[in-house]
LUMMARFI-238618 format. One record per residue (C-alpha): x, y, z; chain. Coordinates in steps of 0.001 Angstrom, whole numbers, padded with zeros to 6 digits. Layout:
residues N
[r [X; Y; Z]; A]
...
end
This chain:
residues 446
[r [-041977; 078449; 154489]; A]
[r [-042329; 075797; 151773]; A]
[r [-046040; 076331; 151154]; A]
[r [-045715; 080109; 151092]; A]
[r [-042736; 079967; 148742]; A]
[r [-044714; 077651; 146475]; A]
[r [-047601; 080108; 146486]; A]
[r [-045306; 082978; 145523]; A]
[r [-044579; 081199; 142242]; A]
[r [-048063; 082117; 140999]; A]
[r [-048741; 085412; 142745]; A]
[r [-049143; 088460; 140552]; A]
[r [-048467; 091132; 143178]; A]
[r [-046559; 089880; 146230]; A]
[r [-042848; 089223; 145773]; A]
[r [-041641; 088391; 149283]; A]
[r [-043003; 087154; 152631]; A]
[r [-041177; 086874; 155947]; A]
[r [-043141; 084564; 158254]; A]
[r [-042066; 083305; 161661]; A]
[r [-041623; 083988; 165352]; A]
[r [-039140; 086752; 166118]; A]
[r [-039035; 088112; 162569]; A]
[r [-040031; 091720; 163313]; A]
[r [-036371; 092905; 163228]; A]
[r [-036245; 091811; 159576]; A]
[r [-038681; 094557; 158586]; A]
[r [-035837; 096871; 157531]; A]
[r [-034176; 094117; 155519]; A]
[r [-037449; 093365; 153712]; A]
[r [-038140; 097047; 153057]; A]
[r [-034658; 097621; 151620]; A]
[r [-034957; 094551; 149402]; A]
[r [-038273; 095656; 147920]; A]
[r [-037935; 099442; 148020]; A]
[r [-034204; 100266; 147774]; A]
[r [-033395; 103921; 148415]; A]
[r [-037004; 104840; 149300]; A]
[r [-038476; 106712; 152242]; A]
[r [-041003; 104999; 154495]; A]
[r [-044072; 106081; 156427]; A]
[r [-045562; 103815; 159085]; A]
[r [-049377; 103629; 159024]; A]
[r [-051114; 102278; 162127]; A]
[r [-053765; 102950; 164757]; A]
[r [-053065; 103472; 168486]; A]
[r [-053404; 099751; 169263]; A]
[r [-051238; 098460; 166425]; A]
[r [-048714; 101247; 167077]; A]
[r [-048355; 099992; 170636]; A]
[r [-048173; 096318; 169614]; A]
[r [-045663; 096635; 166769]; A]
[r [-045802; 099981; 164969]; A]
[r [-043480; 101880; 167285]; A]
[r [-040945; 099060; 167126]; A]
[r [-041163; 098930; 163311]; A]
[r [-040547; 102702; 163227]; A]
[r [-037486; 102237; 165466]; A]
[r [-036160; 099310; 163396]; A]
[r [-036416; 101293; 160154]; A]
[r [-034756; 104292; 161778]; A]
[r [-031899; 102201; 163179]; A]
[r [-031283; 100779; 159697]; A]
[r [-030866; 104289; 158320]; A]
[r [-034111; 104274; 156321]; A]
[r [-035496; 107804; 155967]; A]
[r [-039039; 108165; 157273]; A]
[r [-041921; 110590; 157363]; A]
[r [-043765; 111076; 160624]; A]
[r [-045919; 107988; 161298]; A]
[r [-049610; 108313; 160435]; A]
[r [-051961; 107041; 163140]; A]
[r [-055698; 106746; 162560]; A]
[r [-056962; 107974; 165930]; A]
[r [-060732; 107669; 165461]; A]
[r [-061885; 104988; 167954]; A]
[r [-064644; 104062; 165491]; A]
[r [-062122; 103400; 162694]; A]
[r [-063244; 100923; 160057]; A]
[r [-062652; 100346; 156341]; A]
[r [-064672; 103331; 155129]; A]
[r [-064086; 105755; 152268]; A]
[r [-063420; 108832; 154406]; A]
[r [-060384; 107124; 155917]; A]
[r [-059144; 106253; 152429]; A]
[r [-059401; 109959; 151620]; A]
[r [-057518; 110822; 154803]; A]
[r [-054617; 108573; 153806]; A]
[r [-054841; 109686; 150164]; A]
[r [-054268; 113280; 151254]; A]
[r [-051192; 112264; 153247]; A]
[r [-049632; 110153; 150488]; A]
[r [-050273; 112841; 147886]; A]
[r [-047833; 115087; 149775]; A]
[r [-044965; 112572; 149901]; A]
[r [-043225; 109894; 147886]; A]
[r [-042797; 107707; 150990]; A]
[r [-043678; 104002; 150828]; A]
[r [-046406; 103050; 153323]; A]
[r [-045513; 100402; 155873]; A]
[r [-048906; 099320; 157189]; A]
[r [-048875; 097844; 160691]; A]
[r [-052178; 096209; 161575]; A]
[r [-054742; 093754; 160272]; A]
[r [-057866; 094019; 158119]; A]
[r [-058832; 097678; 158340]; A]
[r [-055322; 099142; 158236]; A]
[r [-054356; 096784; 155421]; A]
[r [-057365; 097568; 153218]; A]
[r [-057098; 101328; 153734]; A]
[r [-053392; 101296; 152932]; A]
[r [-053824; 098916; 150015]; A]
[r [-056320; 101172; 148247]; A]
[r [-054640; 104490; 149080]; A]
[r [-051259; 103185; 147912]; A]
[r [-052866; 102211; 144606]; A]
[r [-054548; 105622; 144310]; A]
[r [-051137; 107246; 144733]; A]
[r [-049270; 105065; 142265]; A]
[r [-047104; 103057; 144600]; A]
[r [-046871; 099715; 146366]; A]
[r [-046689; 099049; 150101]; A]
[r [-045431; 096695; 152791]; A]
[r [-047679; 095137; 155445]; A]
[r [-046639; 093992; 158925]; A]
[r [-049544; 091856; 160119]; A]
[r [-050581; 091957; 163764]; A]
[r [-053514; 089502; 163907]; A]
[r [-054698; 086295; 162218]; A]
[r [-058103; 087843; 161695]; A]
[r [-058903; 087483; 157956]; A]
[r [-057538; 086333; 154589]; A]
[r [-057317; 089757; 152974]; A]
[r [-053680; 090517; 153749]; A]
[r [-052411; 088893; 150584]; A]
[r [-055567; 089154; 148479]; A]
[r [-056035; 091318; 145425]; A]
[r [-058531; 094130; 146094]; A]
[r [-059676; 096087; 149136]; A]
[r [-063056; 095799; 150813]; A]
[r [-064211; 099348; 151600]; A]
[r [-067569; 100880; 152511]; A]
[r [-068419; 103828; 150239]; A]
[r [-071714; 105721; 150385]; A]
[r [-073058; 103015; 152692]; A]
[r [-072245; 100211; 150270]; A]
[r [-069529; 097640; 151043]; A]
[r [-067541; 097262; 147834]; A]
[r [-064386; 095517; 146668]; A]
[r [-062100; 097960; 144879]; A]
[r [-059492; 096639; 142478]; A]
[r [-055956; 097247; 143732]; A]
[r [-052784; 095143; 144046]; A]
[r [-051921; 093094; 147112]; A]
[r [-048850; 094215; 149105]; A]
[r [-045459; 093896; 147450]; A]
[r [-044179; 092322; 150652]; A]
[r [-045445; 091062; 153993]; A]
[r [-043987; 090263; 157393]; A]
[r [-045934; 088220; 159933]; A]
[r [-044854; 087119; 163415]; A]
[r [-047321; 084558; 164834]; A]
[r [-046286; 085407; 168415]; A]
[r [-047613; 088944; 167930]; A]
[r [-050873; 087608; 166500]; A]
[r [-051202; 085059; 169312]; A]
[r [-051082; 087881; 171874]; A]
[r [-053876; 089806; 170132]; A]
[r [-057412; 089774; 171622]; A]
[r [-058866; 086298; 171103]; A]
[r [-061796; 087720; 169101]; A]
[r [-059395; 088591; 166267]; A]
[r [-058101; 085034; 165915]; A]
[r [-061656; 083733; 166362]; A]
[r [-062751; 085908; 163452]; A]
[r [-059856; 084599; 161351]; A]
[r [-060736; 081015; 162249]; A]
[r [-064351; 081589; 161178]; A]
[r [-063119; 083084; 157901]; A]
[r [-060856; 080074; 157325]; A]
[r [-063425; 077368; 158113]; A]
[r [-065602; 079043; 155474]; A]
[r [-063172; 077673; 152864]; A]
[r [-064648; 074210; 153482]; A]
[r [-068116; 074900; 151995]; A]
[r [-066572; 077429; 149581]; A]
[r [-064539; 074563; 148124]; A]
[r [-067688; 072471; 147734]; A]
[r [-069398; 075411; 146019]; A]
[r [-066551; 075581; 143521]; A]
[r [-066981; 071859; 142851]; A]
[r [-070645; 072478; 142042]; A]
[r [-069874; 075455; 139801]; A]
[r [-067204; 073474; 137971]; A]
[r [-069542; 070536; 137416]; A]
[r [-072354; 072578; 135844]; A]
[r [-069930; 074604; 133717]; A]
[r [-070406; 077909; 135540]; A]
[r [-066859; 078400; 136881]; A]
[r [-064045; 075910; 136118]; A]
[r [-061737; 074994; 139003]; A]
[r [-058172; 076304; 138853]; A]
[r [-056249; 073300; 140256]; A]
[r [-053367; 075365; 141655]; A]
[r [-055602; 077832; 143502]; A]
[r [-057928; 075097; 144742]; A]
[r [-055020; 073048; 146107]; A]
[r [-053386; 076084; 147678]; A]
[r [-056457; 076695; 149825]; A]
[r [-057623; 073154; 150462]; A]
[r [-054575; 070881; 150786]; A]
[r [-053615; 071745; 154380]; A]
[r [-056868; 073389; 155407]; A]
[r [-058012; 070773; 157907]; A]
[r [-054664; 070844; 159684]; A]
[r [-054881; 074638; 159991]; A]
[r [-058361; 074221; 161503]; A]
[r [-057447; 071288; 163754]; A]
[r [-057261; 073013; 167152]; A]
[r [-059838; 075777; 167671]; A]
[r [-059364; 075630; 171442]; A]
[r [-055629; 076122; 170971]; A]
[r [-056262; 079151; 168784]; A]
[r [-058584; 080556; 171448]; A]
[r [-055916; 079986; 174099]; A]
[r [-053355; 081908; 172050]; A]
[r [-051013; 078997; 171360]; A]
[r [-048406; 080447; 169042]; A]
[r [-048031; 077359; 166835]; A]
[r [-051802; 077036; 166348]; A]
[r [-052266; 080724; 165587]; A]
[r [-049339; 080369; 163199]; A]
[r [-051078; 077517; 161374]; A]
[r [-054241; 079589; 161186]; A]
[r [-052343; 082590; 159838]; A]
[r [-050573; 080510; 157213]; A]
[r [-053897; 079105; 156017]; A]
[r [-055303; 082620; 155711]; A]
[r [-052251; 083848; 153799]; A]
[r [-052460; 080917; 151395]; A]
[r [-056119; 081727; 150753]; A]
[r [-055140; 085284; 149922]; A]
[r [-052413; 084071; 147562]; A]
[r [-054912; 081796; 145813]; A]
[r [-057227; 084742; 145225]; A]
[r [-054277; 086775; 143989]; A]
[r [-053231; 084008; 141589]; A]
[r [-056624; 083907; 139831]; A]
[r [-057586; 087569; 140425]; A]
[r [-060829; 086417; 142019]; A]
[r [-062142; 085558; 145469]; A]
[r [-063663; 082313; 144130]; A]
[r [-061018; 080035; 145774]; A]
[r [-061976; 081324; 149223]; A]
[r [-065570; 082486; 148949]; A]
[r [-068913; 080838; 148261]; A]
[r [-072482; 081098; 149539]; A]
[r [-071296; 081620; 153117]; A]
[r [-069658; 084931; 152150]; A]
[r [-072845; 086096; 150443]; A]
[r [-074533; 086243; 153852]; A]
[r [-071778; 088598; 154987]; A]
[r [-072154; 090752; 151854]; A]
[r [-075901; 091029; 152432]; A]
[r [-075507; 092020; 156078]; A]
[r [-072779; 094495; 155129]; A]
[r [-075222; 096240; 152811]; A]
[r [-077860; 096179; 155541]; A]
[r [-075313; 097841; 157890]; A]
[r [-075535; 095056; 160464]; A]
[r [-074527; 096137; 163959]; A]
[r [-074674; 094310; 167266]; A]
[r [-074564; 095979; 170662]; A]
[r [-073725; 099274; 168998]; A]
[r [-070727; 098026; 167013]; A]
[r [-070049; 096651; 163552]; A]
[r [-069789; 092865; 163353]; A]
[r [-066466; 091488; 162103]; A]
[r [-066278; 089968; 158647]; A]
[r [-065241; 086598; 160060]; A]
[r [-068105; 086430; 162522]; A]
[r [-070678; 087113; 159797]; A]
[r [-069009; 084554; 157548]; A]
[r [-068980; 082004; 160390]; A]
[r [-072780; 082129; 160658]; A]
[r [-072911; 081969; 156868]; A]
[r [-070726; 078862; 157007]; A]
[r [-073234; 077147; 159275]; A]
[r [-075998; 078070; 156835]; A]
[r [-074066; 076835; 153812]; A]
[r [-073075; 073616; 155586]; A]
[r [-076718; 072940; 156443]; A]
[r [-077671; 073390; 152772]; A]
[r [-074938; 071008; 151661]; A]
[r [-076056; 068364; 154125]; A]
[r [-079566; 068547; 152669]; A]
[r [-078180; 068442; 149129]; A]
[r [-076290; 065260; 149981]; A]
[r [-079608; 063698; 151031]; A]
[r [-081520; 065004; 147992]; A]
[r [-082615; 062686; 145141]; A]
[r [-080445; 064404; 142526]; A]
[r [-080123; 061182; 140503]; A]
[r [-083941; 061155; 140119]; A]
[r [-084285; 064890; 139414]; A]
[r [-087192; 065728; 137096]; A]
[r [-085423; 068168; 134829]; A]
[r [-088528; 068856; 132732]; A]
[r [-090350; 069962; 135890]; A]
[r [-087475; 072259; 136900]; A]
[r [-087242; 073830; 133452]; A]
[r [-091009; 074287; 133261]; A]
[r [-091076; 076069; 136640]; A]
[r [-088104; 078320; 135839]; A]
[r [-088903; 082039; 136054]; A]
[r [-088438; 084305; 133062]; A]
[r [-086139; 087274; 133498]; A]
[r [-089100; 089636; 133930]; A]
[r [-090534; 087364; 136639]; A]
[r [-087114; 087171; 138299]; A]
[r [-086793; 090945; 138269]; A]
[r [-090214; 091293; 139875]; A]
[r [-089209; 088818; 142589]; A]
[r [-086024; 090780; 143304]; A]
[r [-087968; 094022; 143642]; A]
[r [-090388; 092317; 146030]; A]
[r [-087688; 090751; 148201]; A]
[r [-085625; 093941; 148513]; A]
[r [-088496; 096419; 148544]; A]
[r [-087505; 099685; 150217]; A]
[r [-083755; 099269; 149728]; A]
[r [-082790; 100686; 146343]; A]
[r [-079094; 099861; 146801]; A]
[r [-079870; 096198; 147294]; A]
[r [-082344; 096169; 144406]; A]
[r [-079718; 097652; 142095]; A]
[r [-077035; 095226; 143190]; A]
[r [-079320; 092195; 143066]; A]
[r [-080517; 093030; 139552]; A]
[r [-076953; 093420; 138288]; A]
[r [-075566; 090313; 139987]; A]
[r [-078506; 088090; 139081]; A]
[r [-078495; 089251; 135468]; A]
[r [-074858; 088169; 135225]; A]
[r [-075683; 084575; 136164]; A]
[r [-079239; 084265; 134861]; A]
[r [-079742; 081490; 132342]; A]
[r [-082652; 080723; 130055]; A]
[r [-084571; 077470; 130091]; A]
[r [-082317; 075572; 127697]; A]
[r [-079144; 076642; 129485]; A]
[r [-080774; 075598; 132759]; A]
[r [-081558; 072195; 131251]; A]
[r [-077910; 071804; 130278]; A]
[r [-076734; 072742; 133789]; A]
[r [-079098; 070290; 135465]; A]
[r [-078219; 067488; 133067]; A]
[r [-074545; 067947; 133946]; A]
[r [-075367; 067944; 137650]; A]
[r [-077500; 064812; 137392]; A]
[r [-075039; 062937; 135198]; A]
[r [-072043; 063691; 137434]; A]
[r [-073846; 063473; 140764]; A]
[r [-072644; 060032; 141985]; A]
[r [-068990; 061060; 141810]; A]
[r [-069639; 064673; 142857]; A]
[r [-071689; 063590; 145878]; A]
[r [-068745; 061593; 147217]; A]
[r [-066347; 064503; 146670]; A]
[r [-068666; 066883; 148520]; A]
[r [-069215; 064361; 151315]; A]
[r [-065442; 064139; 151828]; A]
[r [-065156; 067924; 151685]; A]
[r [-067843; 069032; 154138]; A]
[r [-067327; 069120; 157906]; A]
[r [-070615; 068113; 159584]; A]
[r [-072841; 070934; 160784]; A]
[r [-072645; 069978; 164465]; A]
[r [-068857; 069871; 164336]; A]
[r [-068630; 073268; 162624]; A]
[r [-070875; 074722; 165300]; A]
[r [-068768; 073178; 168082]; A]
[r [-065530; 074454; 166540]; A]
[r [-066879; 077993; 166309]; A]
[r [-067915; 077760; 169953]; A]
[r [-064478; 076455; 171006]; A]
[r [-062615; 079223; 169191]; A]
[r [-064819; 081898; 170749]; A]
[r [-066763; 082854; 167612]; A]
[r [-070546; 083285; 167366]; A]
[r [-072402; 080066; 166581]; A]
[r [-076006; 081352; 166627]; A]
[r [-077326; 084156; 164405]; A]
[r [-078622; 086071; 167428]; A]
[r [-075015; 086390; 168647]; A]
[r [-074308; 088786; 165776]; A]
[r [-077643; 090595; 166026]; A]
[r [-079529; 088596; 163369]; A]
[r [-082948; 087375; 164457]; A]
[r [-084147; 084041; 163129]; A]
[r [-086763; 085808; 161050]; A]
[r [-084065; 087978; 159493]; A]
[r [-081898; 084921; 158954]; A]
[r [-084731; 083133; 157148]; A]
[r [-085249; 086162; 154918]; A]
[r [-081526; 086201; 154124]; A]
[r [-081736; 082669; 152711]; A]
[r [-084462; 083831; 150327]; A]
[r [-082518; 086909; 149289]; A]
[r [-079182; 085147; 148925]; A]
[r [-079646; 083716; 145402]; A]
[r [-079745; 087270; 144068]; A]
[r [-076811; 088748; 145971]; A]
[r [-073944; 087628; 143771]; A]
[r [-073345; 086242; 140300]; A]
[r [-071238; 083434; 141781]; A]
[r [-072828; 079978; 141447]; A]
[r [-073244; 078133; 144755]; A]
[r [-075323; 075583; 146627]; A]
[r [-078137; 078115; 147038]; A]
[r [-078463; 078215; 143239]; A]
[r [-078814; 074450; 143110]; A]
[r [-081612; 074679; 145687]; A]
[r [-083430; 077314; 143608]; A]
[r [-082894; 075669; 140219]; A]
[r [-084112; 072311; 141506]; A]
[r [-087101; 073837; 143302]; A]
[r [-086012; 072659; 146756]; A]
[r [-085299; 075904; 148611]; A]
[r [-088618; 076331; 150440]; A]
[r [-088684; 072683; 151494]; A]
[r [-085158; 073002; 152857]; A]
[r [-086001; 076200; 154714]; A]
[r [-088889; 074396; 156346]; A]
[r [-086409; 071800; 157600]; A]
[r [-084192; 074527; 159063]; A]
[r [-086724; 076946; 160541]; A]
[r [-089761; 074762; 161218]; A]
[r [-090885; 073526; 164668]; A]
[r [-088150; 071627; 166466]; A]
[r [-085543; 072425; 163788]; A]
[r [-082088; 073941; 164243]; A]
[r [-083259; 077559; 163875]; A]
[r [-086888; 076990; 164811]; A]
[r [-089071; 080105; 164615]; A]
[r [-091793; 079991; 167257]; A]
end
């Protein structure tokens, strides 16, 4: 518990975490500590009710905690969508009970936002090591077809039993593993942003995510096999990532270019074999893409960069806007988002010169830091395969042509500075794409 207790020193929302095998009976103790004298209402779906929700309800009842009838989301197509927020909002508006969410990503995000809407906090009992959002500030919800992050506090308390998570379907842990390995290139992206002056590193948050990250990622086959200790390490890494985001009120410690692929495909309503694709699986493919870009950056002649050429070729804002409208033609939601996000990070020619001078001047030291940070592309791909996550874009329903187009759209998807921005600002993106999608290359398009 040392690392989690250390993280709680900087968290703004979460006051207590109970983490360990056999801890489910402590749910009542945790609830009473955080919400003395309050009623409870268990929120779950049929699967999470069977796995832990019914037992949580019994434990609270045995402890003498008053409860409303549990609320189960029964729609088999349940996902983090606005109509389910409204469903829970209507329930909470009729009671002063404290929600006890039992589940993983969807249940947590729905409960997180509805609790905030109704002026109260909540407790989460996690059932899978599937993502880092348990302890993160904000909820990722689809509203009017647009995946958005809504501001709302993280849970006041959390309980997590790794043995429950280890017994979950392997795809859930595989998704969590893919989300966690994304922190490798995300950390390198933050190094880049810090170097050019776009987004200074917060040492506490950076260390919280990165210090024990490789150990948490060390046994993908063990995670796939449901080994409790390995799933526990994975879960702890995900919780620490959430705490880091909570500490700085931003997803920057855990999210870089690789997450932008997921955001793009969310807005394009990506589905595969009739179902939505998990966040972690989309991010895993994005991690491969980001890793490939970093490997090419490490080979690039940054120390010989012709800054005058880069500045001279830099598009004006009106030219950039025209390019955005061309790339996202026919999708007004994406055009609107891309214009807003790009405007927030757009720089003029002199500011670009300053960024590139910083990059060039600091490159020898930065290159070595990034080289130590990045896991090689082939190893990332093998780890995703071992854990049971997709390792080719087609495995999540993304053709290679669509994947190529995503690389070109990515620079405009978010205001966050990343390796894709370096490729664009230095004029290398098309050359790099040729090395990824050309004949005989890793994602060769025939």
